N, C-alpha and C positions, 0 to 999 in steps of 0.2 A: 504494499499500499504506499502511497506517497507520504512524504514527511508530514507529520502533524505535531503541534505543540501540546505539552501537558505540564501541569504544575507538579513539582516535586520539592517539598519544603518551601523555601523562600525564593527559589528560582524556577524558570521554565526549562524543561528539557524537550528533546525531540525524539521521535521514534518513526521508523519506517524506511523506505528506500527512495532514492531519487530516480525518476523515470524519464524516458525520452521516447516519444511516439508510443506510449503505452507499455514500454518494456523497461524493467529495472536496469540501471547502468552502474549502481553502486552496491556495496554490501549493506547490511542492515545497520541503521543508525540507532544508538541509544546513548545520547550524550547531552551534556548541559549546554545551553546557549549563553550562559553567563548573564542573562537579563532577568529582572524580576517582574516584567510585564508581558502580557501575551502579544501586545503590538510589537515589542522589541524582539520577541521570539519569531514572529512572522517575518520581520525584516531579515533576521538571521537566516531563516529558511529560504527566503527569496534569493539572497546573495549567495548562500551555499549551493542552491540549485543552479543558479546561473554559472557559477564557477565550475561545478562538475559537468554540466552540459557542455561548456566550452572545452573543457579538458577531454571529454568524450569525443567531440567533433574534430579537434585539432590533433590530439594524441599526447602521450606521456613525454615525448621529447621536448615539448614546449616548457615542461617544468624546469628544465636546466637554464633557460634564459633568465638572467637577472634584469632588474630595471636598469642598472648601469650599462649592461650590454644592449638593451633596447635603445638607450640614449645614443650610443655610438652609431646605431643604424639610422638615427633621425637627423635630417638636414636642418638643424635648428637655426633660426635667424638670431641675430645678436640680442634682441629683446627677450626672445624665448630662452636663450641660453642663460641669461641673467636669472630668470625665474626658476630654471632647472637646478641651479646650484644648491639651494637649501633643500630641495626635494631629494636630490641625490644623496645628501647627507643622511636623510631619514630612510629612504627606500633603496638605496644603491645596491645593497647585497641581497635584496629580497627577490625571490623568483616572481616573475611577472604574473604567472598564473595564480599566485597566492594573494595578490593585492585585491582587496574588495573595494567597491565604491564607497561604502560607509567609512572605511579606513582613510580613503583619500579626502572625504569631506571633513573628517575629524582632524586630519593633518593640516588642512587649510586653516582651521580655527587655531590650532596649536602654533603654527608658524606666524600667523598675523592676527594675534588676539584682539587688537584694536582697530582692525580694518573692517570695511563693509563687506557684505556677502558678494557684491559685484567684484571686489578685489580678490576675494577667495576664488571665485570662478575664473577670473582672468589669469591669475598668477599661480594657481594650483590645479584646479579641475581640468581646465583647457590644455595646459602643457602635458599633464599626466595622460589624458585621453589621446592626445596627438602622438605621443611617444609609443604608447602601447598599441594603438591601432595602426600606426605605421609599421611596426614590427609584425602585426598580424597580416598586413597586406602582403608581406613577403613570406608568409607561412611559418613564422617563427614562434608564434604564441597565440593564445585565444584573444579575441577582442575584448573590449570593456565598454560599458555604458554607465556613465556616472550622472545620477540625478542631480539637477541643480538645486538651488535653495528656494524655498517657497516665499511668498510675500510675508507670511507671518514670521518666518525665520529671519528675513531681512529686517522686519520691524523690531523683533526681539534683540537682534544684534545692534541695531542702532540705538536702542534703549540702553544696552549695557555699555556701549562706548560713548554715549552722550553726544551723539552727532547724527544728523540726518543725511541719508544718502539719496541719490536720485532726485536731487532738487530740480524742479522744472527750469529748463533753460529760458533765458529771456531773449527773444528774437529782436533783431534790429528792425527799425522802421525808417522811413525816409527822413524824418526830423533828426533821429540819432545819427544817421549816415551823413547828413549835411553838416552837423556839428563836428563829426569826426574828420571828415575830409577837409574842413576849414583849418584844422590844426595839424594834419598829416602832410608829409611831403608828397611830391607828385607820384612817386612809385607806390608808396603805401596807400594813398588815397585811391589811386586807380585800381590797385589790388582789391581794396574793400568794395568798391563799386562793381568790379568785375564779378566778384564772388556773389554779391547780392543779386546781380542780374542773371547769372547763369547757373546758380546753385552749385558751383564748383567747390570741391574741397580744397583746402589750402595747399595740400601736397600736389594736387593737379595744377593749380594755378602757378605756383612757383616753379614748376617743371617746364613751363612753356618756353619754347625756343622761338626765335624770329621766323623760322621756317614753318611754324605751326599756325601762323597768322595768314589768313586769306582775306585781307581787308577789302579788296575790290568786290568780293562777293559777300562781305559782311558775315564771316564765319571764322571759327577757331577750331583747330584740331585738338581736342581735349584728351589727355592720356587716359588709359584705363585705370580703374580704381574700384575696390570693393566688389570684384566680380563683374563689373560692367566693362564692356570693351571700349577701346578708344574710338572716338567718333567725332564728326563735325557738329559743332554747336553754333547756332545762329546768334549774333549779337546785334544790338541796336545801332543805328547810325551814330548816336552820341558816343557809344563805346568805341566804335570804329575811329572816330575823330580823337578820342583820348589815347588809344593805342598807337595811332599813326604819329602822334606828337610825343611819344614816349620812346626815346632811343634805347636800344638794348644795352644792358649793363653787365659787365663781367664781375660776378661776386667773388669774394675771397673766402675760402673755406678755412676757418681758423683751426679746426680739429686736425686737418692734414697739412695746413700751412701752404696751400696752393691756390692759385687763381684759376677759377673754373671758366669754361666757355661762356660767352655772353648769353643771357636769357632775357625774357620780356620784362620781368619785374625786378631782376637784379638781386635775388636772394639765393644763398647757397642751398638751403633746405627749408622744410616746412617750419622749423623753429626760428629761422632767421628773422622774420618780421615781429616776433612776439614782444620783445622788449620795446621796440618803437611803437607797437600797437597800444600797449598799456600806457605809455607816456602820452600818446595822443589823446587817449580817453581822459587822462588826468588834466591835461591842459585845457581841454574842452569843457571840463566840468560835467561830464556825462558818466553814467554808470559804465563799468567795464563789462563789455560783452565780448566773449572769446570769438575768434575768427569763424569757427564752425557754426556757432549760434547766430552770429551776425550774417553769415552768408547763407548757408543751407537752410537753417531754421527761419531766417529772415525772408528768404525767397518764398518758401512755401506758405508761410503765414500771410505774406503780402498777397500772394495769388489766391489763396483759398478764403482767408478770413476777411481781409480788407477789400479785395476786389471781387470776391464771390465766384472765382473761376471754378468750373466743375472739377471733381477730383481726378478723373481720367486725364483730362488735358493738362492739369497742373502736375500730375505725377510724371507724365510723359516729358514735359518741358524740363523737369528736374532730373530725368533719367532714373525714376523709380520704376521697377518692373511691376510692382503690385501697388495699386492705388490705396489699398487699406493701410499699408505701412506708414506712409507719410501723414495720413490723416490721424493716425494714432500717436505719432511721435513728433512730427514737425509742425503740425498746425496748433498754434497756441491761441486760446481764447483771450479776447481783449475786452469782453463785455463787463460792464459794472454790475457786480453781484447784487448791489442794493436795488438797481433798476430792475433786475430780473425778479427779485423778491417782491417788489412793488407790483409787478405785473401779475405775479401769482397770488398775491394777497387779496383778501376779501374787501371789496369796496364798502366802506362804512355806510354809504348812502344807498340803501336798497330801494328798488322800486316797490310801490305799494302793491300788495297782493290782496285780492278779495277772497276771503275764505267763507265758504257757505256750508251750512250744515245740511246733511242729507235729511230730506223729509222722512219723518217717521211714518211707516205704513200703519 
């Protein structure tokens, strides 16, 4: 029979066998789960069942691969490599097949006790999943699926650390943009306007080269980003004029100590404009709005909320493949809540109603 929990003293145990396609694939279990609740025991059963089924499908040879060995198979980017260092110290010698999803979630909380659950996911759950599943693709170990953190878990962690995560981004509007560009230099102000008009990410914008501009046809070849292919993007006549009067500039890469080839906005990387961006906000006396919120969030809020463009057209213009996504994330309401409540409230002056008693028969 499949595994089932039962209480034995203060803890829950399990008994039974793990099955696959209706056939047992393990010997008989009669062991403690180490938890005092039935819910915890059922989580243990689910994770043990998943591990044994993966072992059954891939084979016992996968037991020999350690997490450190899986990391060597993974083509980690610099940011991922940084996140993997503390994970390696905790899991490096462990056989990959013995690592459970619950253990990875607990490791995230242990490594970053004061961080938000989004940080746990980004810096622990995602790298571990990527490393193990990459090794699985080569047939070296079973795959792994790690459940993320629920909304309640995020709220509980925010309460423990005394900080709020997932604060709503503030999108830029035309008034903010006008104040910003008045205090920014020609390259930075044009960059901000370009991102607001095209919904380009800052990494895409700073990567533009002079050959990417087709100003006679009023378009720009925008690099690929976040799974979207490189493509031509139309720009307004005003933006054509701004770019035509902006000479290409060769940025200096301080990290490598070299001068890079000229590009449109003259920045070496996506972090290049950030210091000047913050300074321009301070000089203008306006709230600091990060480039992503000013550009991509600002574009979609402008199109959907302020101008009332339909979601399909607005999403296509901003290069979102699914219109439901930007509506949920990038459209920010600007309605006055008090006005909404006044509309929903009961009018104290009610029209007179004539109530008549039914005649008695």
